[in-house]
Structure formats: C-alpha cells, structure tokens
C-alpha positions as a printed Julia matrix, in Angstrom:
240×3 Matrix{Float64}:
  96.18  161.82  22.86
  94.47  162.15  19.34
  93.36  165.38  18.38
  90.09  166.58  17.17
  90.17  166.08  13.26
  91.82  162.3   14.49
  88.63  162.36  16.74
  86.55  163.05  14.26
  87.65  161.06  11.69
  87.72  158.32  14.14
  83.57  158.82  14.48
  83.04  159.28  10.89
  84.39  155.88  10.04
  82.08  154.11  12.89
  79.2   155.37  10.77
  80.53  154.52   7.27
  78.39  151.28   5.85
  81.62  150.2    3.91
  85.19  150.88   4.46
  86.73  154.06   3.21
  89.54  153.25   0.75
  92.38  156.29   0.27
  93.65  155.57  -2.85
  96.39  153.25  -2.91
  94.09  150.35  -2.79
  93.04  148.2    0.09
  96.17  147.12   1.22
  97.62  150.73   1.53
  98.9   150.82   5.19
  99.1   154.07   6.45
 100.46  155.86   9.91
  97.09  156.53  12.25
  99.18  159.6   13.01
  99.97  161.19  10.42
  98.22  159.42   7.55
 100.99  158.91   5.35
 102.65  155.25   4.48
 104.7   154.07   7.08
 107.92  154.88   5.28
 107.1   158.14   4.72
 105.61  159.01   7.95
 105.89  162.81   9.73
 105.12  162.11  12.9
 108.59  162.85  14.6
 108.94  166.05  12.93
 105.31  167.7   14.37
 105.97  171.23  15.47
 105.59  171.81  19.18
 105.09  175.59  19.46
 102.73  177.97  21.39
  99.56  179.56  20.52
  97.18  181.78  21.82
  94.51  181.96  18.78
  92.39  178.94  18.47
  91.2   176.96  15.29
  87.69  175.75  14.75
  87.36  173.06  11.82
  83.33  172.65  10.29
  84.26  169.62   7.73
  82.29  168.92   5.03
  81.22  165.0    5.52
  84.24  162.92   3.89
  86.92  165.24   4.78
  88.15  163.96   7.83
  88.79  160.77   5.9
  90.96  162.11   3.26
  94.41  161.77   3.92
  95.48  164.8    1.83
  93.31  166.62   3.95
  95.4   169.68   5.5
  93.11  170.65   8.31
  94.79  167.79  10.14
  98.02  169.97   9.7
  96.69  172.85  11.71
  95.14  170.56  14.48
  99.07  168.62  14.67
 100.21  172.28  15.23
  97.53  174.42  17.38
  96.57  172.99  20.45
  93.1   174.75  20.82
  92.13  173.11  17.65
  88.31  172.13  17.57
  86.79  170.06  14.92
  82.99  169.2   13.66
  81.16  167.41  11.33
  78.96  169.7    8.89
  75.37  168.99   8.38
  72.6   171.33   7.15
  69.42  170.22   9.14
  71.51  169.82  12.31
  74.58  171.55  14.55
  76.35  169.75  17.4
  75.66  171.41  20.93
  79.2   171.57  21.39
  79.84  173.76  18.7
  77.4   176.14  19.97
  78.57  175.86  23.6
  82.51  176.82  21.84
  80.46  179.7   19.62
  79.62  181.23  22.99
  82.53  180.22  25.03
  83.55  183.82  26.48
  87.05  183.24  26.12
  86.73  183.41  22.2
  86.43  185.9   19.73
  85.25  183.65  16.68
  85.5   185.01  12.77
  84.15  182.89   9.95
  87.11  182.97   7.51
  85.6   183.3    3.65
  86.31  185.53   0.97
  84.39  188.86   1.21
  82.59  188.92  -2.1
  79.71  186.38  -0.3
  79.11  187.95   2.61
  77.56  191.34   3.55
  79.7   194.35   4.03
  78.73  195.4    6.92
  80.51  191.65   8.56
  83.21  191.48   6.43
  86.69  192.4    8.24
  90.53  192.38   7.6
  92.18  192.79  10.22
  91.43  191.51  13.98
  89.52  193.51  17.0
  92.5   193.15  19.95
  91.28  192.43  23.09
  93.14  191.15  25.68
  90.1   189.28  27.3
  88.96  187.34  24.18
  91.27  184.73  21.79
  90.95  184.76  18.42
  88.93  181.3   17.11
  89.2   181.54  13.87
  86.32  179.28  11.68
  87.4   177.22   8.94
  85.29  175.61   6.25
  86.93  172.94   5.74
  86.26  171.13   2.43
  85.85  171.68  -1.81
  84.94  175.39  -2.75
  81.44  174.37  -3.67
  81.0   172.49  -0.21
  82.53  175.41   1.92
  80.12  177.71  -0.05
  77.24  175.59   1.51
  78.15  175.76   4.39
  78.85  179.46   4.56
  75.36  179.84   3.15
  73.28  177.43   5.38
  74.82  177.34   8.48
  72.75  180.18  10.69
  74.69  180.53  13.42
  77.39  181.54  12.02
  75.47  184.72  10.82
  76.56  187.06  13.57
  80.01  186.76  13.49
  82.67  189.06  11.64
  83.75  187.88   8.13
  87.51  187.44   7.85
  88.81  188.12   4.51
  92.09  187.43   3.63
  94.17  188.43   0.68
  97.2   185.95   0.2
 100.42  187.42  -1.52
 100.9   184.65  -3.31
  99.24  181.51  -5.01
  98.65  177.96  -3.46
 101.31  175.8   -3.18
  99.04  172.8   -2.7
  99.79  169.79  -4.99
  98.03  166.8   -3.68
  94.35  168.2   -5.29
  92.82  169.82  -7.98
  91.44  173.47  -7.32
  89.17  175.34  -9.32
  91.6   178.13  -8.96
  95.18  178.55  -8.15
  93.8   181.66  -5.71
  91.86  178.85  -3.76
  94.04  178.37  -0.73
  93.94  174.93   1.03
  92.82  174.98   4.88
  96.68  174.83   6.05
  97.71  177.82   3.93
  94.43  179.69   5.19
  95.43  178.3    9.0
  98.83  180.05   8.74
  97.98  183.3    7.59
  94.91  183.66  10.6
  97.81  182.73  13.03
 100.01  185.36  11.44
  97.35  187.91  11.74
  96.92  186.87  15.51
 100.34  187.44  15.92
 101.44  183.86  16.77
 104.27  184.39  14.16
 106.42  181.28  15.38
 103.16  178.84  14.94
 102.4   180.82  11.39
 106.01  179.96  10.05
 105.61  176.55  11.18
 102.68  175.41   9.86
 103.77  176.88   6.83
 106.86  175.22   6.98
 105.23  171.75   8.09
 102.78  171.93   5.33
 105.71  171.92   2.98
 106.69  168.78   4.51
 103.85  166.78   4.48
 103.16  167.86   0.78
 106.79  166.37  -0.02
 106.38  163.23   1.94
 102.87  162.46   0.68
 104.26  163.46  -3.21
 107.98  161.25  -2.66
 105.3   158.37  -1.53
 103.0   158.33  -4.22
 106.35  158.22  -6.34
 107.88  155.18  -4.24
 111.03  157.82  -4.1
 112.95  158.55  -0.66
 112.73  162.13   1.19
 116.15  164.08   2.15
 115.71  165.09   5.66
 118.24  167.51   5.55
 116.71  169.15   2.29
 115.58  172.72   2.19
 111.71  172.35   3.54
 112.99  170.37   6.14
 115.38  172.9    7.57
 112.99  175.38   6.91
 110.54  173.33   9.51
 113.49  172.65  11.97
 114.04  176.44  12.28
 110.5   177.38  12.81
 110.01  174.88  15.25
 112.87  175.69  17.46
 113.11  179.96  16.99
 113.28  181.82  20.04
C-alpha cells in the first residue's frame, strides 16, 4: 500500500497543470516506489523495523514531487507517518484531527532561536499514555521558516530544538548552511530521542544507501551491494 508521502505526491500530481519533470528529462523513467531509476532501485532494501513514535510531515507545495526529497524515506521506515501539503490560507481537517488525537504528544521540530523561550524543549516528556508525534516542516529553509511563522494551529505545541553533533551528510541539493540537516537526518535524531533506537539507526543507514544509489545513478555507475553503507543498513534492519 502506498505510504502517506506517496499518496500526497499522487494528489499533487493530479492538480498539476503541466507534467512535473525531474532532472533527467521527459524520458527519465523512475521507480514509483523509491523515485530512483530502475537500475538503482532500493525498494528491496526498505527497512522493516518497529517504531513507537509518529512523524507528521508538513510539506511545501512541490516538495513531494522531488526525487531528492528525504521525507519519503521517513515514510518508508516509520509506519505511522502522516503527510500534508502546507498552505498559508487553509489547513486540512485531517491534520487538525491528528494534532488533537489524545494518543499523540506533538512536538514541532525547529531551531530554538525562532521560537519563544517558553515553548522550547530539548528532551521529550515521557508519558506512557501518549506517543511522541514529531512535526517536521519539509521544504527549503525559507519555506520551512514561513511554515513555522504562519501556521497558527502549531503555536500551542512545544518546539523541540535539536543539537546535531555532526554536519549534514546530504549531498543531493545545496543547502544554505552545512549545519542545516535534511528531513531524514532530522527524523533519525527524533527517533533516537524517542528511544526508537533501531529505527533511528535504520533510517540513517537507509538515507545513506538512498544517497549512494541516487548519485551513482546520476553518474551512470553501478552500486556495490556489499559495501559499508549497505552492510550498515543490513545490520540496522536485522538488529535484535
């Protein structure tokens, strides 16, 4: 069954006035399951790991259409991933229902300097009756800041500020700063905070495998399924 980001992508495509052409031209065939060219498909490598946490992706308009989007990887790994297109003037009723569902404790994941100090947290509040729901603003840095400022329905939730110990490993787009992590890297940090350790390790490894396949496809080079990144994914997926 297609996951939430895949469904959002399909819905966005139906609204397109003209076809969305990813780099590679109009004849560039891509796998519908992983968005890579068929020769470098990673669908068979998708991790199947348990998670308690949930992910809510608020996605900028064309973000679901981009093959380089890494929110898709989160949806591959985390069963309870929800995805919604963001618009300043409207909000999906299903999103409001999700945020008000008593089984979830939502956290808006965003840097502390953009939030009121009273909202900022650096750790999760452990509650056996509520599962953490991480709200990730998925877009360019400018788009994410706009979503954070102009989404009044998020204003009553704590802002989870992360402190990465390393620079981003994302190589598929140019970021304004190497300190800006991509969506999958942020998702893995959130899973680690939620003590979904295996899922965090699997998502990190899956992200590295995706990056390698994506770049090797662009270079028209084969991948080595027995190299270090693939072995790390196997180890994370089959961890006890």
